[in-house]
C-alpha positions in Angstrom: 98.8 99.3 126.2 100.4 100.6 129.4 97.2 102.1 130.6 95.4 98.8 130.0 98.1 96.8 131.9 98.0 99.3 134.8 94.2 99.2 135.0 94.0 95.4 135.1 97.3 94.7 136.8 95.7 92.6 139.5 94.1 90.2 136.9 97.2 89.9 134.7 99.6 87.1 135.3 102.2 88.0 132.6 102.6 90.2 129.6 103.9 89.1 126.2 105.3 91.3 123.5 106.1 90.4 119.9 106.0 92.0 116.5 102.5 92.3 115.2 103.7 92.0 111.6 107.0 92.2 109.7 106.9 93.6 106.2 109.8 93.5 103.7 109.5 95.6 100.6 111.5 95.8 97.4 111.2 97.5 94.0 113.2 98.6 91.0 115.0 101.7 92.1 113.7 104.4 89.7 113.7 107.8 91.4 111.7 109.9 88.9 110.5 110.4 85.4 113.8 111.6 84.0 115.6 108.5 85.3 112.9 106.3 83.8 113.0 107.9 80.4 116.8 107.8 80.3 116.6 104.0 81.1 114.2 103.4 78.3 116.1 105.6 75.8 119.7 104.6 76.6 119.6 101.1 78.3 116.6 99.4 76.7 117.2 101.5 73.5 113.5 101.4 72.5 110.9 103.9 71.7 109.0 105.2 74.7 105.7 104.4 73.1 106.8 100.7 72.8 107.5 100.5 76.6 103.8 100.3 77.7 103.0 97.3 75.3 106.2 95.6 76.7 104.8 96.1 80.3 101.5 94.6 79.2 103.2 91.4 78.0 105.3 91.2 81.2 102.2 91.7 83.4 100.4 88.9 81.5 103.4 86.6 82.0 103.4 87.2 85.7 99.7 86.4 85.9 100.1 83.3 83.8 102.9 82.1 86.0 100.8 82.6 89.1 97.9 80.6 87.5 100.3 77.8 86.5 101.9 77.7 90.0 98.5 77.4 91.7 97.3 74.7 89.2 100.5 72.7 89.7 100.1 72.8 93.5 96.3 72.0 93.2 95.5 75.2 94.9 92.9 77.9 94.0 93.7 80.9 91.9 91.1 83.7 92.4 90.6 87.0 90.5 88.8 89.6 92.5 87.8 93.3 92.0 86.4 95.7 94.5 86.5 95.4 98.3 87.5 92.0 99.4 88.6 90.6 102.8 91.6 88.6 101.6 92.6 87.2 105.0 89.1 86.0 105.9 88.9 84.3 102.5 92.3 82.6 103.1 91.4 81.5 106.7 88.2 79.9 105.4 90.2 77.9 102.9 92.6 76.8 105.6 89.8 75.7 107.9 87.7 74.1 105.3 90.5 72.1 103.6 92.6 71.6 106.8 95.8 72.9 105.3 98.8 72.8 107.5 101.6 73.9 105.2 102.5 75.0 101.7 100.6 77.2 99.3 97.1 78.0 100.3 95.9 80.1 97.3 96.9 82.8 94.9 94.8 85.9 94.7 94.8 88.4 91.9 93.2 91.7 92.9 92.7 95.0 91.1 94.5 97.7 93.1 95.6 101.3 92.4 99.4 101.4 92.6 102.3 103.6 91.4 103.3 102.7 87.9 103.9 104.5 84.6 101.9 105.9 81.8 102.7 107.7 78.5 101.8 111.3 77.9 102.4 113.9 75.3 105.8 115.7 75.7 107.8 118.3 73.9 108.8 116.7 70.6 108.1 113.2 71.7 106.1 111.3 74.3 107.2 111.1 77.9 106.9 108.3 80.4 105.7 109.5 83.8 105.0 107.8 87.1 101.3 107.8 88.0 98.9 105.8 90.1 96.8 103.5 88.0 94.6 100.4 88.6 96.5 97.1 87.9 96.6 93.5 88.8 98.4 92.6 92.1 99.2 89.0 93.0 99.1 87.6 96.5 100.8 84.3 97.1 99.4 83.0 100.5 101.4 80.2 102.2 101.5 78.4 105.5 105.2 78.3 106.4 106.4 75.7 109.0 108.3 78.4 110.9 106.5 81.6 110.3 102.9 80.5 109.9 100.6 82.3 107.5 102.5 84.7 105.3 102.1 86.2 101.8 104.2 87.6 99.0 102.5 90.5 97.2 103.8 91.2 93.6 102.7 94.2 91.6 102.4 93.0 88.0 103.3 96.4 86.5 106.6 98.3 86.5 108.3 99.0 88.9 107.2 95.6 90.2 107.0 96.4 93.9 107.2 93.3 96.0 106.1 92.9 99.6 106.7 89.9 101.9 104.3 89.9 105.0 104.9 87.8 108.1 102.6 87.7 111.1 104.6 87.9 114.3 101.8 86.3 116.4 101.7 83.3 114.0 105.5 83.0 114.3 105.3 83.1 118.1 102.4 80.5 118.1 104.6 78.1 116.1 107.5 78.6 118.5 105.3 77.8 121.5 103.8 74.8 119.7 107.4 73.5 119.0 108.3 74.0 122.7 105.0 72.2 123.7 103.7 75.2 125.6 99.9 75.2 125.7 98.2 78.4 124.7 94.9 79.8 123.5 95.0 82.2 120.6 92.2 84.5 119.5 93.1 86.3 116.2 96.3 88.2 117.2 95.9 87.8 121.0 97.0 85.1 123.3 94.4 84.8 126.0 96.0 81.9 127.9 99.6 80.6 128.0 100.4 77.6 130.2 104.0 78.5 131.0 104.6 82.2 130.4 108.1 82.1 131.9 109.2 79.7 129.2 108.2 82.0 126.3 
């Protein structure tokens, strides 16, 4: 960035910096296999082999909730496998349907994530953390303050959640509220009417 600014300094009126993206993450805090097995044995008080069917039911409940939420909002719910450009798909919906705020769509994608599986152990089965394909939900919304954002929910234990906010969309909304004219191309501002006011 510095090399670019130095090279084109005579053509640059102002520079603007902001976060490209801000990501918040959370999950159930299980450190390892022993901790997980102890939780199932002593807190849930259930057989380890019954834990996986419980997770299947919980996963299905999360998916059904996502479907019901999308239907109640009159927004699409899409299930996708393989490579898929989520943001392009969402931007097309926003443009085509002229959405300005609220839920845009819920996407359900197959992704490989850290979760658990059952394997043979000494005397009884063991639950171990492993990477496995599973359904992941993406709730895409247009927020009045932050712009396009999503909440990503892993539907299998340990239920990792991620909230993504685009810093450039947030800044664009701030400039719009201040009535500062600008031209935005993807994540770049190519023109700003009053750079000193930003």
